[in-house]
N, C-alpha and C positions, 0 to 999 in steps of 0.2 A: 137611322138604316137609309145606307151609298143609296138607295136606289130612290125614296123616298121626293117625292113630288111633292110635298104640303112644307110649308117653309116651318120651319121653329120654333115656334111658338118663344121663342129667352132671343131672339136675336132677328126678328122684323123686319124686312126688306122695306125700305120707304121708297118715293116715287124719287126724293133727289138722291134717291139710290143709284137712280136705273138711269143709261142713258135718255136723254131728251130726246122726244121724238126729232127735234132738228137735229140732232146729229143718229140716234137711231130710224132712220126714216122707217116709214110703213110706206106699202109701192101699192100701187094694182095691180093684179096679175090673173089668169085667166084660172080658176081652179074645178074642171069635171063638165068643161062646159060653163061656166058662168062666170061672170066677172067676181071677183073677190077682194080678199086686201094679203101681204104677207109682210112679214120682216125682212127689211133689207140687211138685215144683219145679226150673228147671234145676237143676246141678250143676256147679261148673267142678271140670276137672283139667286141670290144666297148661295148654296154651297152649290145651285144647279148653276147649266149650264141650257138657253132654249138657241135650241142651234135652228128651228124650224116653226115656225109658226104658217098656217093657212086657213085662212073660211074664206067661206062664199058670201056672197047677198044672195037672197032669194028674195023673189015679186019683182025684182027691175023689173020693164017695159022698157022693148029696144027702137027706139033710137036711140043713145043713154049719153046725155054730153059728160064726157073723160078732160074738160076744159077745164073743172074747178080742181083738179085731183084730187087726193086721197082726203081731203081738209070737208069736201061734198058728198061724201061716203059715210066718213068715220059715225054719225049720228044714227046711221043705219042699224041695228042687232044683225049680225049672218050668226051661220051655224060652223062650227069646227069645222076642218076637212081632214090636216094633218096636224100632227104635233110629233115633232123629233124632242127628248130632253134629254143633255149630255151631263157626264162631272166628273173629271179630273179625276182618276184613283189620286193621287196622290195630294189632287183636295179633302175629297172625301172619310182616305185616312188624318189630314187632318184634324179633319170634325168630327174625327168618330173619337180619336184618342181625346180631344176638350174632356169629351163628356166622362169617357172609360179611366182618364186618371183620378175622381172622384171612387168610382169602385176600385178603382186595383190605386192605390194611391207607389207601388213603385215598380210603376209598367218603368221597365225598359226599350222594349223593342216593340216598334208594332203601336197600333195596326197598321196590319200591313193584307192587302188587296188584291189579291188575279184571279182569275179566268180561270176553269179547270173542271174539262166536260163538261160543258152544259150548267156552271153555275158558280157564279158568286162563292170564293172560298178567303176566310176570315182568318189569320191567325198575330195570336198578340205572345210576346212571352212577359216573362217578370226573371232576377239572377238566377232561382231556382227553378223552373218552374214554366210551363206555356200550354195556348191552347191552341185549338185551329176545328175549325169547323166551315160546312159549308151551306151555302141559303139558298136554295133553288126554287127553280121559276116553277109557278101552275099561273099559264096561263089564265083569265079572267074575263069576262066581258064592261066588270067593272071596277073590277081594285085590282091591285099590284095585289099577287099574293107567292105567299115564299115559305118552302119546306123547310126545317134545323134540318139535319145529314150529317151522318158523317165527324159528330166529335168526339175528338179523344184528346189525349191531356199527359203532361205529364211533369206530377208536385204539384197534383192540386189534391183537394181530399172530396172524395165520393163520387157519381159518374159527370164524366166532362158534360154531357148533353145537361147538367141541370148549373153547370156552371157561366155555358153557352145560353140557357135558356132567361137566366137572371139579365146579363149582360146585354142582352135584347129590349128587356122592363125596362135598365135604366139608361136607355136614349129615352123615353117618353113621346115615342113617334108608333105613331097606330097600332095595331089592337090586334094581340096575341091568345092566341086558345087551344093553349099546350105547345105543340112544337110549330103549327103552323101560325105563319103572323104578316095581316094586313093592313096597306093605306088602301084606305079608301079612298072614290072622288078627289084621283089627284088633278085630269086636266083640267078639271069646273075653278080646281084653289089655284092654278095659274091663271088662266085665261083669266081670272078676278084678278090675281093680283098685279096681274103686267100690264095690260090691254089698258083699265082705265087710266094706270097712269102720260100712257102714250093720247089718251085721248079718245082715246076705241071703249062704244061701247061691248059688254060681254056677250058671248056671243051661248048660243046651246050651243051641247055638248052631248044630247041626245045621242044616239046609234057608232058612240067613240069607242073602238076599244083597242086594244093593245094589241099590238103584233110582230113585234121582237124586241128583247133584250140581248144588249152581244156588248164585245168589248176591243175597243178597236182602234188602236192609234194611242193607247194609254187612255181612252173614255169611255168609262162604260154611256152606252145608249141605250133611250128606253123610243117604241118608236109607237104611239093612233094614229090610227085610219077610220074615217065613218065609211061606218054599214061593212069594216071587216068583218072577215069572220079570222075568230081567233088562231092560232096555234093547236094543233093537239099536241098534248105531250108524251115525253118520248117514255120509254117501257121501265125508265128509273125514277122520272118524276112519278109518272102511277104507282110505283111502289110506295117510291116514302110516303106517297096521300094515303095512299091503303091503308097505309100501317098506322100516320099519323093520326086520322082517323078512330084506332082504335085505343090512341092510348092516351087522351086529353087531361083526361080525371090524373092520371100517373104522372104527365109531365107537368100536371100544376102544382101535385102535388113535388115531385123534385123539384121545382124552380123556387119551391118554396124549404126547399130541404129538412122537409118530411118524408127521411126514408123508411122508416116500415108503414105509412100508405104507401108510397110509391111504388117498394115489390110488391105489396099485396094487388095494386093497381097493373100490375104489368103481371102476374100469375093468369089474375082472370082475364085478362088479354091474351095470351099464349094458350089459354084453353080453350080460344077462341082465334088460333092462328097455331095450332103444336107445332113443337120446335120452329118458330119462327129466331134467325138466328141471331138479326138485331135484340128480340126479345133478350135469344139466355145470354143478350152478351152484357144487357143495364142490367140482367139479374145477375150476375158472376160480376160486376161495378157492383155492386150496392153492398154486398155478400162480403168481399175483399172492403172497400170500407169499411162494414160495419165488426170486419173479425170475425166474422160466420169459421165454421169449417173451412179449409181450401182442400177436403180432399171431396167435400158437399158440391164444393161449388165449378171444380170441375170436371167433377161427374154428370150435373147440371150443362155446362158448357159441351162434353164433350156426346150428347144425347145428336145435339144440331149441327156441330159443324166440327172440324180436327183440331187437338188446340192449339195447335202449329199456326192453326188459323185464323187464332183470333183477337190476334193483333193483341196491344201493348197487357191489355188485363191476361192475358195468355202466359206472356214469357213471367210474372209478378205471383199465378199459379202456378208455373213450374219449376219457378225458381222455389219459391216455400219447399213442394217435393225434391227438395233435389236433384230432377232432372236439366242439368247448364247446357246440355244439345239440343231436347225440346225449351229451352224458355229463349235459346241463343236463336235458335229455330224460326219462334212466336214475332219477337222483333226485325229479323230482319225482314216478314213476310208485310210486316204491319210498317216498316217501312222501304219500299220497296216503289213506294209510287210519293211517297209524302214529300210536299213542295215547298212546306214550312220547314228552313231551317236549322232555327235553336229549338224547337218540339224533337226535331233527327238528333241532334248534340245534344241533349238532354234526355231521351228516350239511350244511346250509348253511355253519356256517366251512369244512369239509372240501374245502368247494366254488371258496366262496373264493378259497383256497388251491392251489386247480387254474388256475383261472383267471389272466389274464393283465392282464384287462381292469378296471381302478379303477375302471369303471361296475357290470359286472356283481359288481365285493367289493362294493360297497358297498351296492347290492342285497340278496346276499344275506347278509351281514353283518347289514340291519335284520330279513331273513325269519327269519333265524334267534333275535337279539334277539326277537322277537315272538315264537317259540317257544316261546318259555324263557326267558323274562325275570330271571330269578336264577339265572342260565350267569354263573358268574364270569369262565369263559375265554371268551367269543365274543363280552359287553361289553368287556372287556378287549381283545381282535383288534377291534373297531368303536371304540373308545377307537381304539390307535393308528394306524387308519386313517383316521380322521375326521385327528388330527392334524397327519398328511403330506397333505389335502386341503388345512390347513389352515381346515378345517370347526371354530377354538375355543373355539364354546359349547356342540356336541354333545359335543364332550372333555370339554369339562367334566359336562357334563349327562352321562356314562357313570364316566367318578370318584363324584363323587359316587352316583350307585346303587351303584357298585362296598363306596362305602365305610356305606353302605345296609346293604346285603346283607350282611355280610361279619359275621361275630356274635364278640364279646370287641376287648379295645383290642388284642393284637399283632395280630391280623386288618384289626383297623381297621384300623391304624396300616401295615401291611401295602400294604392294596391302598389306601389314598395314595399310599406311597413310589412303589409303583410307576404309580401314572398322573402321578403330577407326575415322574417320569426324563422316561413320556413323552413329556412336554407341553413338558418341558425341553429336548428333546433336537432339537424338533420347533420348535427357535425361539420361544415364548412366554414369555417371560421372565414375566412380570405371573404372570399364569393356576398358574405351575408352583408362584411361590413361594410365592400364597396358599395352593396346596396343603399343597408341601412342611410351611408354617405349621401349616397345621393337621394332618398326620399326628405332628410332634411335639409336638402337648397329650397326644397317646398315650401318646408313650415319648418323654417330652423328654430322652434320654442316649442316641439313634438315632445312631452316624457317619454313616453314610449317608446318612441326611433331613438331618442339623446341614450333608454338606459340599453337596446339594440346591441346601438352601438361598440357603449363599455363594456359588453361581456365581451360582444365578438374584439374587440382589443383586450382584452384580458384571454384570452384563449389564447390569442397569438402572444405573448408572451410580450406586452406590452401595459405591466401593473399602470406604471405611474400618468397614462393620460387617461388607462379607465377611470382609477379613482378621480380626476378632474369631474370625467364625459357623467359619473355619480353625483358629486358633491353639484355641477350644475344641475343636475335630475331635481338634487332635495330640493334645493330652493329655489324651480322653476313651481315645485308644487306643492312648496309653502308658501308663493306666493299669489297664487291660486285655493290658496287654502284645501288645496287636496292633499292623496300620502303619494308616498312612493317609497313601500316595501320595499320592494327588492334591491331599489338602487339603497335604500338603509343598509338591508342583509349584508352586500353588497362591500360595502364601505368598513363597515364591520370586516368582515372576513379580511378583506384586503389589511384593516390598523393588522392585526394581526399576522398578516403572511409573512408582510410585507416590512413592515416596521416594527416589530414585536412588543406594538404597545395593547398591550393586553386591559388594560383601564378606558382607554378610548375606546377598543375592540367595545367592547361591554355596556357602554355607555352608548356606543350607538345599536350595539343588535337589542336597548331597551326604549328604544323609540318603536323598535316594527309596531305598528299597532297593534290592536287585539281582533280579531278575527278578517286576518292578514291572510289570507296561505299559506306567505311567507313567515308567520309565529309560531309553528310547531321546529321550526331549525332554528330561530334568532333564539327559544325559550332551553336550549337542546347547548348550543354552541355558549350561552349564556351561564346554563350548570357549571357547562366544561373549562370556561375559560378562572370563570371564580375558584373553581377547587384548583387549577397550575397555579392560582396567586395564595391558597391555601387560604381563602375563606372561605369555609366549609357551612358555618353556618347560610353562607351568600346564596351556595350550592344550593345546599339542601329550600329555601324560598324557590332557587329559580327553577328545580325541580319541582318544587309542589304546583308552582305555576303550570308546567308543561306538562304533571297529568289532568291540570283542570282543560286546558287547550286539547287534550285530546279526548274528553269529556262533551265539553263544550261540540264537536266534531265539524267544527265548520274547517273546510278545507282542508283535513288531515286525509292522511292516503295508509289504512289498514297499514301497510308493509312499513313504511316509516316507521308510524309511531307504534309499532309492537318496537323496534330495533331503541327508540331514545328514550323506554323503555327499560328496555332491558339495563342500557345504560345509566339511567339516573337507578334503575334495585341497586344492578355494580355498588357504584358508587355508594348511596349507603351502607347498603355489606359490608366494602372493606374500609370505610373511609371512618362516616360517624358510628356506622356499629347501629343505627336503627333500621334492628328489624323490626318493628308495629312498618314505618315511612315501606319497608324492601318489602315486605308483603304489601301494601297496597298500592303501591307500583306493581305490582306480578300477578295481581288481583285485577286492577283495567285491561294489562298485556290479555290475559287471561280466555276475559267477557271477548278483544277484539280479534284473538289466534284458540278458539277453544284446544282444536284440531293439534294445533304445536306440539310438541313433543320436548323441543327444544324449550317455550313455554309453561307445560308442568311438570315436569319438572324441579326448576328454578322456582316455581310458585308452591310450590308439594317444601322443597329443601326448607324455603323457608318460611310457612305457616306453623312447618314444626320444630323449625329458630324461638318462630314469635312464641310459642306453643311453651314451649322449655322454655325458656325465660319469666311466661307468666306463671309457669305454676311457681316458681322458687321464693315469686317477689307473692308479702299479704298482699290481703286486697286492701286495699286503699280506704285511708278511717276518716269519714267526713269530716273535715275542718269543723270551728264554731267561725272563723273568718267566715265576712264572706266572699261572696263566685267571682273571680274576676270578668266573667260575664252576666247580668242580666239575664233574668230568662226574657221568653218569649214573647209575654205578659204578663208585661209590670204589676205584682201586686198582687198577682197571684199568684198565694202563697202555700197551697191545697198542692198544686201541681210541681214548685219549685223543694218541697221537702217530697212529694212521690220520685222523683226525681234521684235524689241522695241518697231513698232507702233502696232502690234498687239495683240489681245482682252488676257485677261486669258483665258479663254477654247482653243481660235484658240493655241495661249501657251502652254499648257496643253496634247490637241489632238497633234501640230508635235515634242510635248518630248514622248507620249506617241508611237507616229511608229518610231520616234528613238531609245526606248525599241525594238521594237521588230525588225525595223534591226542591230541592234549590237545581238540582239541573233543567227539569222540566220549569219550573216558578222563578229565575234565578233573579226577580225585583219586590218577592213579593216580603215585605217587613217582618225583623223578629226570624228567620229561619237562618242565618249566617248565626247572630246572635246565639239561639238558642245549637247549632247546630257545636260553634264553638266553647260554648259548657261543658256537654259533653265530653270534647276532644283532651279539654282541660280533667274532668273530672274520669280522666282514664287515662290519665298523667303521660297524654301526647301536646302539650303544650303547647311546641312549637306547631303542628300542626292548625292547631288556636291563633298562633299567631300568622304566619302564611298564607292562612284561609282569609281573616280579615285585613289581612296590610297592603294583598293581594288586590280582592275586591277594593280594597277604598284606595288603589294606586291606579288601580283600569278603571277609575270611578262607577263600578258599582255599590252606596252603598246603600244603604236604610234611610226612609224620608227621614227620621232625627237621627242629627251627624249624630252628637251630645253620645250617645250607651255606647257606638261603636271606639270613640276613640278614647274614651274614656277605659271601653278592656282592651285595646290595643295598649294603653300605657300601663295599665294596669299587669298583663300578658311582659310585655315588657321586662317590666318592673321583678317581674318574676323567673324567667329566662337570663337575666341579668346576673342575678342572686346563685341563681340555680347553674353556672356555666364556667363547666370544668375548666382541667388545661391548664393553659398560659395566659387566657386574658383574651383572648383577643375576641373570642366570643364577647365573652364579658360588653368588652369594647360595642363591639356591633350592635348590642342590645341595649346600650348604655346611651351613645345617637338617636338609636330608633329611636329610644324614651325619652328626649330630649323633643327629640320632632316633634312625637307624636303630640307633649305637653302645650308646646308653641303649640299649635294648633285646634288643640282644647284650647287654650284661653283666648285665641281668635273664632271660638264656634258660639 
């Protein structure tokens, strides 16, 4: 607590830390017509500074021999007459920051202290949220007592008052009941800590009362005097104290983050004090935090005061109902006397998020930056909006300010990299490139900035330099055992576009790791490039992996996925003539875009063609030869026989169910093998091969390696022997068979 005169228990002040008596001497004085002792000059005591301390020496008989000086009288027990304690606001802010950083780990600014209309105001801010409140002094004969009031916040969940109370609790000083915070016995604590170290007995403090709390010359001063009458609280203090007495239990529940209990307590208090503005504002904040009905919360609020005069909660409620003018009026009302700049800036930034008008957003962010130019969050928001609107000079200027405001090499690098990424996404490649270069001056081996600079150079028509930087990013990632999928994909595209080296491009595309957001694009390009090389089987495998990526759904945009699946289906229909694969690609696309007429039409045509093909083919006769893939439960002959006797429709239904189960439980042993068995029986050996080969190459295999490898060898043998045409496919499967047999021998 800023004005607490209790010494913090975690940093006691020893006698060695107080100036020795010979350097800070006591001197004799006359106080209230009697002989006494006083400090000759101020003495530091922890975060406090004792500006004046005077005590009387009752019981002396005159005449008094003063020749012995202070040494002759300090053994007498005096009575404290005056005490003035001060604390520099800067030192108090530092003291609070040390304690609150444990509660708010990302505290960026504050706490800041200032005197505001008879109360000590406190403000603190993180990157995207800020909190401010006042501590109003309530004079009491034997205690320092304060009431928390005027709590407001942006970016915090729940009422601001709850966060303010929790911050006070974290100090470990004083006693809090509801929103009343007290420090008991302060004069005695100071006298006991200071005077014995100067060789003087602790004086009596009975009858000493506080008379003033004020800020003067950058210092907070608190004065006590004997037999003084404490000043009467002003009207604002009395109103705050009366409300605090009504809401003790509700405030305590709010401090514990028990929102339902707090709401019930405030409703009870509202029955005692109907239409109390502060109570209805708190209830409205609770309703906003718990997502209760917006209209009901606004109705409760307007029973006591206009919504436009209800501060930041009024802005949120009015904006939620679409009343932009009312929300803006409420915001301006809330900020007309706001002195904590970060909170005002973040409030304007919040309004920029709520409004949909670009002009209003730009004006709000201008006002936010004007309120607090040092706020990185609001300046970053304005940079993004300026880039979106094409104001590249303004965006670059904001980027330069972000660099200047950041502290330390890493922070400056991060600020420039973020600004450059936003500017690059907006299409201003030259300016983005220069910013990425500035960022790399601070951290030359940053992978993300290297890739960003490469993208900017590529967009400006410098593919050679871009390829060099992409390769460097890949090397940096490999050295750190990380991944750079964006660089790998870009290198693949450059190999295809610039060097016309499709094999190298395919090799780079295959290196894009599973689960990366670039994986979908990599599989599309791999299939497309394999088709251009005449590798139809390899292209089919790539498109099968593409479908697997879409079904996993990791980092997949539905629009891009649908286009990729349509391309895969077109390849299978026009090049390989595989109607089953065509139908499967389109079935997945239809699940992603059920209302797309283009997809629905393509799927109907593919399904009709597949049905016609199957009507022309006799149902497959069970072969006495062993199945290419063992059943999921080895030794279960009855289950295997049941699969042989199932109809084609039943086999297809079971295969579809296994596909769904495999997506949910990709690592469950046996599912992939059983699905491959059914696909082979349905005449879809290529899909069975793609399923097992893709899972093996991606590192997703069953715990038993040998059954999977055995199945792959049998499938490769079958596909090699059945491959039609020129023999290119047969050669592909023969090569795969050699590889699988080699791995089987090692397994």
